[in-house]
C-alpha positions as CSV (number, residue, x, y, z in Angstrom):
1,X,155.4,177.7,-237.0
2,X,151.7,177.3,-237.4
3,X,149.5,179.3,-235.0
4,X,148.1,177.2,-232.1
5,X,144.4,176.8,-232.6
6,X,142.1,178.2,-229.9
7,X,138.6,176.9,-229.8
8,X,135.6,176.4,-227.6
9,X,135.2,172.8,-226.8
10,X,131.6,171.5,-226.5
11,X,130.8,168.2,-224.8
12,X,127.5,166.5,-225.4
13,X,126.6,163.4,-223.4
14,X,125.3,160.5,-225.4
15,X,124.1,158.1,-222.7
16,X,123.6,158.0,-219.0
17,X,126.8,156.2,-218.0
18,X,129.2,156.4,-221.0
19,X,129.9,158.4,-224.1
20,X,130.1,162.0,-225.3
21,X,130.4,163.8,-228.6
22,X,133.1,166.5,-228.7
23,X,132.8,169.5,-231.1
24,X,135.0,172.5,-231.6
25,X,138.2,170.4,-232.0
26,X,140.2,169.9,-235.2
27,X,142.4,166.9,-234.5
28,X,144.5,167.6,-237.6
29,X,145.4,171.1,-236.6
30,X,147.8,172.6,-233.9
31,X,145.9,172.6,-230.6
32,X,146.6,174.5,-227.5
33,X,147.5,172.5,-224.4
34,X,144.3,173.5,-222.6
35,X,142.3,172.1,-225.5
36,X,144.1,168.8,-225.3
37,X,143.6,168.8,-221.5
38,X,139.9,169.3,-222.0
39,X,139.7,166.4,-224.4
40,X,141.6,164.2,-222.0
41,X,139.3,165.1,-219.1
42,X,136.3,164.4,-221.2
43,X,137.7,161.0,-222.0
44,X,138.3,160.3,-218.3
45,X,134.8,161.5,-217.5
46,X,132.9,159.7,-220.3
47,X,135.2,156.8,-221.2
48,X,134.6,157.1,-224.9
49,X,134.4,160.3,-226.9
50,X,133.6,161.0,-230.6
51,X,134.7,163.7,-233.0
52,X,132.8,164.0,-236.3
53,X,134.2,165.2,-239.6
54,X,137.9,165.0,-238.9
55,X,140.3,165.2,-241.9
56,X,143.1,163.0,-240.7
57,X,145.8,161.0,-242.5
58,X,148.4,158.7,-240.9
59,X,150.8,161.6,-240.0
60,X,148.1,163.8,-238.4
61,X,146.5,161.0,-236.6
62,X,149.8,160.0,-235.1
63,X,150.6,163.6,-234.2
64,X,147.3,164.1,-232.4
65,X,147.6,160.8,-230.6
66,X,151.1,161.6,-229.4
67,X,149.6,164.6,-227.5
68,X,148.2,162.0,-225.1
69,X,151.3,159.9,-224.5
70,X,153.8,157.5,-226.0
71,X,152.5,155.3,-228.8
72,X,152.7,151.6,-229.2
73,X,153.3,149.8,-232.5
74,X,150.2,149.0,-234.4
75,X,149.8,145.5,-232.9
76,X,152.0,142.9,-231.1
77,X,151.6,140.3,-233.9
78,X,149.8,141.8,-236.9
79,X,152.0,143.7,-239.4
80,X,151.3,147.4,-240.2
81,X,151.2,149.0,-243.6
82,X,154.6,149.8,-245.1
83,X,156.0,152.9,-243.4
84,X,153.2,153.1,-241.0
85,X,154.4,151.0,-238.1
86,X,152.2,152.7,-235.5
87,X,149.0,151.9,-237.4
88,X,146.7,148.9,-237.0
89,X,144.3,148.4,-239.9
90,X,140.9,147.0,-239.0
91,X,139.7,145.9,-242.4
92,X,136.8,143.6,-243.1
93,X,138.4,142.7,-246.4
94,X,141.2,141.1,-244.5
95,X,138.9,139.1,-242.3
96,X,139.1,141.4,-239.3
97,X,135.8,141.3,-237.4
98,X,135.9,142.5,-233.8
99,X,132.4,141.3,-233.1
100,X,133.0,140.1,-229.6
101,X,133.2,142.1,-226.4
102,X,136.8,142.9,-225.6
103,X,139.3,145.4,-224.2
104,X,142.2,146.0,-226.6
105,X,145.3,143.8,-226.4
106,X,144.8,142.5,-222.8
107,X,146.9,139.5,-223.6
108,X,150.1,141.6,-222.9
109,X,151.1,142.9,-219.5
110,X,150.7,146.6,-220.5
111,X,147.5,146.9,-222.6
112,X,147.1,150.3,-224.3
113,X,145.8,153.1,-222.1
114,X,143.9,154.9,-224.9
115,X,142.8,153.8,-228.4
116,X,142.0,156.2,-231.3
117,X,140.1,154.7,-234.2
118,X,139.5,156.7,-237.4
119,X,136.6,155.6,-239.7
120,X,137.8,155.4,-243.3
121,X,135.3,153.2,-245.1
122,X,131.9,152.8,-243.6
123,X,129.0,150.7,-245.0
124,X,125.8,152.4,-245.9
125,X,123.9,150.2,-243.4
126,X,125.2,148.6,-240.3
127,X,128.7,148.5,-238.8
128,X,128.0,150.4,-235.6
129,X,130.2,149.9,-232.5
130,X,129.1,149.4,-228.9
131,X,131.2,150.5,-225.9
132,X,130.6,149.5,-222.2
133,X,131.7,151.2,-219.1
134,X,133.6,148.6,-217.0
135,X,133.9,151.0,-214.0
136,X,130.1,151.5,-213.6
137,X,129.8,147.7,-214.3
138,X,132.1,147.0,-211.3
139,X,130.2,149.5,-209.1
140,X,126.9,147.7,-210.0
141,X,128.1,144.4,-208.7
142,X,126.4,143.0,-205.5
143,X,128.7,143.6,-202.5
144,X,129.5,139.9,-202.1
145,X,130.4,139.5,-205.8
146,X,132.4,142.7,-205.7
147,X,134.4,141.4,-202.8
148,X,135.2,138.2,-204.7
149,X,136.1,140.0,-207.9
150,X,138.6,142.1,-205.9
151,X,140.6,139.0,-205.1
152,X,140.4,137.2,-208.5
153,X,143.3,136.9,-211.0
154,X,142.4,136.2,-214.6
155,X,144.6,134.8,-217.4
156,X,144.2,136.5,-220.8
157,X,145.7,135.1,-224.0
158,X,145.6,135.9,-227.7
159,X,145.1,132.3,-228.8
160,X,141.8,132.1,-227.0
161,X,138.1,133.0,-227.7
162,X,138.4,136.3,-229.6
163,X,141.0,135.1,-232.0
164,X,139.3,131.8,-232.5
165,X,136.2,133.6,-233.7
166,X,138.2,135.0,-236.7
167,X,138.2,131.6,-238.4
168,X,134.4,131.4,-238.7
169,X,133.4,130.2,-242.2
170,X,136.8,128.7,-243.1
171,X,137.7,131.6,-245.4
172,X,141.4,131.5,-246.5
173,X,141.9,135.2,-245.9
174,X,140.4,134.9,-242.4
175,X,142.5,131.8,-241.7
176,X,145.7,133.6,-242.7
177,X,144.8,136.5,-240.5
178,X,144.1,134.2,-237.6
179,X,147.5,132.4,-238.1
180,X,149.3,135.8,-238.0
181,X,147.3,136.9,-234.9
182,X,148.6,133.9,-232.9
183,X,152.0,133.7,-234.6
184,X,153.5,134.6,-231.2
185,X,151.5,133.4,-228.2
186,X,151.0,135.8,-225.3
187,X,149.5,135.0,-221.9
188,X,149.2,137.4,-219.0
189,X,147.7,137.2,-215.5
190,X,145.7,140.3,-214.7
191,X,143.7,141.3,-211.7
192,X,140.0,140.9,-212.4
193,X,139.6,144.4,-211.0
194,X,142.1,147.1,-211.8
195,X,142.6,150.5,-210.2
196,X,142.6,153.2,-212.8
197,X,145.9,155.1,-212.6
198,X,144.4,158.5,-213.2
199,X,140.9,158.4,-211.7
200,X,141.4,155.7,-209.0
201,X,138.2,154.1,-210.1
202,X,137.9,150.3,-209.9
203,X,137.0,148.6,-213.2
204,X,136.5,145.1,-214.3
205,X,139.3,143.8,-216.6
206,X,137.8,141.0,-218.6
207,X,136.7,140.6,-222.2
208,X,137.2,138.2,-225.1
209,X,140.9,137.4,-224.3
210,X,140.1,136.3,-220.7
211,X,139.9,132.5,-220.5
212,X,140.6,131.3,-217.0
213,X,140.8,132.3,-213.4
214,X,143.9,131.4,-211.3
215,X,143.1,128.7,-208.8
216,X,139.8,127.6,-210.4
217,X,139.1,124.8,-212.8
218,X,138.0,125.3,-216.4
219,X,134.2,125.1,-215.7
220,X,134.3,127.3,-212.7
221,X,136.5,129.8,-214.5
222,X,134.0,130.0,-217.4
223,X,131.1,130.4,-215.0
224,X,132.7,133.2,-213.0
225,X,133.9,135.1,-216.1
226,X,130.4,134.8,-217.6
227,X,128.7,136.1,-214.4
228,X,131.0,139.1,-214.2
229,X,130.9,139.8,-217.9
230,X,127.1,139.9,-217.8
231,X,127.3,143.1,-215.6
232,X,129.7,144.7,-218.2
233,X,127.3,144.3,-221.1
234,X,124.1,145.3,-219.3
235,X,122.6,147.9,-221.7
236,X,122.5,150.6,-219.1
237,X,126.4,150.6,-219.1
238,X,126.7,150.9,-222.9
239,X,126.6,153.4,-225.7
240,X,126.2,152.8,-229.5
241,X,127.9,154.8,-232.2
242,X,126.7,155.1,-235.8
243,X,129.8,155.8,-237.8
244,X,130.4,158.2,-240.7
245,X,133.6,158.4,-242.7
246,X,135.9,160.9,-240.9
247,X,134.7,160.1,-237.4
248,X,137.4,159.7,-234.7
249,X,136.5,157.6,-231.7
250,X,138.8,157.8,-228.6
251,X,138.3,155.4,-225.7
252,X,139.9,154.8,-222.4
253,X,141.0,151.2,-222.8
254,X,141.5,150.9,-219.0
255,X,137.7,151.4,-218.3
256,X,135.9,150.0,-221.3
257,X,135.1,147.1,-223.5
258,X,133.7,147.4,-227.1
259,X,132.0,145.3,-229.7
260,X,132.0,146.0,-233.5
261,X,128.6,144.8,-234.8
262,X,129.1,142.6,-237.9
263,X,125.8,143.2,-239.7
264,X,127.0,144.7,-243.0
265,X,128.3,141.8,-245.1
266,X,129.2,141.9,-248.0
267,X,129.8,145.6,-247.7
268,X,133.3,146.9,-246.8
269,X,134.3,148.5,-243.5
270,X,137.8,149.8,-242.6
271,X,139.2,151.8,-239.7
272,X,142.7,152.9,-238.8
273,X,143.8,152.6,-235.2
274,X,146.6,153.9,-233.1
275,X,147.1,153.2,-229.4
276,X,148.7,155.1,-226.5
277,X,150.9,153.0,-224.3
278,X,149.5,151.9,-221.0
279,X,150.7,151.0,-217.5
280,X,150.9,147.6,-216.0
281,X,147.5,147.1,-214.4
282,X,147.4,147.0,-210.6
283,X,144.7,145.3,-208.6
284,X,142.9,146.4,-205.5
285,X,145.5,144.6,-203.4
286,X,148.4,146.4,-205.1
287,X,149.5,143.4,-207.1
288,X,150.5,144.1,-210.7
289,X,149.7,142.1,-213.8
290,X,152.3,139.4,-214.6
291,X,153.4,138.3,-218.1
292,X,153.3,134.4,-218.3
293,X,154.2,133.9,-221.9
294,X,155.5,136.0,-224.8
295,X,157.8,139.1,-224.9
296,X,155.9,142.3,-225.9
297,X,158.9,144.6,-225.6
298,X,159.0,145.4,-229.3
299,X,155.3,146.4,-229.2
300,X,155.9,148.9,-226.4
301,X,158.8,150.4,-228.4
302,X,156.4,152.6,-230.3
303,X,158.0,155.1,-232.6
304,X,161.4,153.8,-231.7
305,X,160.5,150.5,-233.4
306,X,158.2,151.8,-236.1
307,X,160.6,152.1,-238.9
């Protein structure tokens, strides 16, 4: 048995409301439970954390992620590389461009709790990612708008806005990826405001998969989502990360949105993502999210279904 690494964890804040860089942690090595606990607490405190110069492969990334909970499959509809069923490749060569504000996989009734993305290929210029703190965004709402948001239910789907943006330009590779993305249609009704299961913070649950509000018509739905989303992406609630190969970003998917800036074409950008299974979101009134279309049971199977 390898010795368990003991280390001094250093946390450096990156912005006023979100983001911190962690040093003193080798995610590829054996880590003591107290080190993992410090990393998890930093994640809860800062919503997204970054570890530079990590030497990870699929096996070590999965092993590290598993210290934080059960893993999902790579994606509900997109296939994973052979023998790497827990991995989702985010590869610009395959037409994958996450250049729209979103929270990961909110079209299912149990979106991931935590996402870990490893930078593999990074362009010389461009390709940064922005994250936004959806808890401080909620707290910044005027009282009257906050009271309304507490009562709203929002329908999210994978055939909506975020996926539609993948077909821009009509490229055949992009079109094929889009077709696979929507090969099974998922729709879920979530509370517009979820209560974080670990911190009890209230956070807005919106993003690019959100397309309508229960009980409101199409135009009113778009207007309300736009107004609430504006508070999420206010610059004061955001942090921007300039990637280097070997970086590992970890974010609390229950309290963030993110946007991958697409300003690097025709350069290549590739990351490898694994996700920790999440809980069914619960609203301020105690009502849980409800799946309306699509069965995501296989996605939640994680390592049991990764072969």
